[in-house]
C-alpha positions in Angstrom: -0.1 0.2 -0.2 0.8 3.1 -1.3 2.8 5.8 1.9 0.0 8.8 2.0 1.8 12.6 1.8 0.5 15.0 3.9 0.1 17.2 1.4 -2.5 14.3 -0.5 -4.0 13.9 2.5 -5.2 17.8 3.4 -5.5 19.0 -0.5 -7.9 15.5 -0.9 -9.8 16.3 2.5 -9.8 20.1 1.2 -11.8 19.2 -2.3 -14.2 17.2 0.2 -14.8 20.5 2.4 -15.0 22.2 -1.0 -17.5 19.9 -2.8 -19.9 20.0 0.6 -19.9 23.8 -0.1 -20.4 23.9 -3.3 -23.7 21.8 -2.7 -24.3 24.4 0.5 -23.7 27.3 -2.0 -26.5 26.5 -4.2 -29.0 24.6 -2.1 -29.3 27.0 1.0 -27.7 30.7 -0.8 -29.4 29.6 -4.9 -25.6 30.5 -5.6 -24.8 28.5 -8.7 -22.3 30.7 -10.7 -19.1 31.1 -8.1 -19.8 27.8 -6.7 -18.9 26.3 -9.9 -15.2 28.8 -9.8 -14.9 27.5 -7.1 -15.6 23.9 -7.0 -12.6 24.1 -10.1 -10.7 25.1 -8.2 -10.7 23.9 -5.2 -10.6 20.2 -6.6 -8.2 21.3 -9.3 -5.9 21.6 -6.5 -5.4 17.9 -5.3 -6.2 16.5 -8.4 -2.5 18.0 -9.5 -1.5 16.7 -6.6 -2.4 13.1 -7.1 -1.7 13.7 -11.2 2.2 14.6 -10.5 2.7 11.1 -8.5 3.1 10.4 -12.2 4.8 12.6 -13.4 7.3 12.1 -17.0 10.2 13.8 -14.9 11.6 15.7 -11.6 10.6 19.2 -14.2 7.0 17.6 -14.8 6.5 16.8 -11.1 7.8 20.7 -10.0 5.0 21.7 -13.1 2.5 20.0 -11.4 2.9 21.2 -8.2 3.2 25.0 -9.8 -0.1 24.4 -11.2 -1.9 22.9 -8.1 -0.1 25.8 -6.2 -2.1 28.4 -8.8 -5.2 26.5 -8.5 -5.0 27.2 -4.5 -4.4 30.7 -5.0 -7.3 31.3 -7.1 -9.7 29.4 -4.9 -8.3 32.2 -2.3 -9.6 34.7 -4.5 -12.6 32.8 -5.4 -13.6 32.1 -1.0 -12.9 35.8 -0.7 -15.7 37.1 -3.5 -17.8 34.7 -1.8 -17.3 36.2 2.1 -17.1 39.9 0.1 -20.8 39.4 -1.2 -22.3 37.3 1.9 -22.4 34.4 0.8 -20.3 33.1 3.1 -20.2 34.4 7.1 -16.5 35.3 8.4 -15.9 31.9 10.5 -17.2 29.6 7.7 -14.4 31.3 5.5 -11.8 31.6 8.1 -11.9 27.7 7.8 -11.5 27.7 4.5 -8.9 30.3 4.4 -6.5 28.3 7.1 -6.5 25.7 4.8 -6.2 26.6 1.7 -3.5 29.1 2.8 -1.8 25.5 5.0 -1.9 23.7 1.5 -0.1 27.0 -0.2 2.5 27.1 2.1 3.2 23.0 2.2 2.9 23.3 -1.7 5.6 25.9 -2.1 8.3 24.7 0.5 7.8 21.4 -1.7 8.6 23.2 -5.3 11.6 25.1 -3.3 13.3 22.2 -2.2 11.7 20.2 -5.5 14.3 23.2 -7.3 17.5 23.0 -4.9 17.7 19.6 -5.5 17.1 19.7 -9.0 18.1 22.8 -10.7 
């Protein structure tokens, strides 16, 4: 059995939360446009991390993690927009923001380490 990485686990758990958030936004808030944006970017983070597992080269691995980082940053944008348009309350926003920011920090650290080892 394959050993799970913290980044894989956190990104998958975050994606599950994003899917549930999207369900909440659509059923409770009747919001359909922004929820589609955040589900796309929020679930792409983990999908790219999983995809990197079978990268063709170190450069490809770094590239997939870099795209995942961009998706995480975009997710922060959608979360902020949902908060500032009153679709998310501050507590829910803070919870999602904290999780996404933690993933961003892990991605940045991993990318930097990989670039140092593979210039």
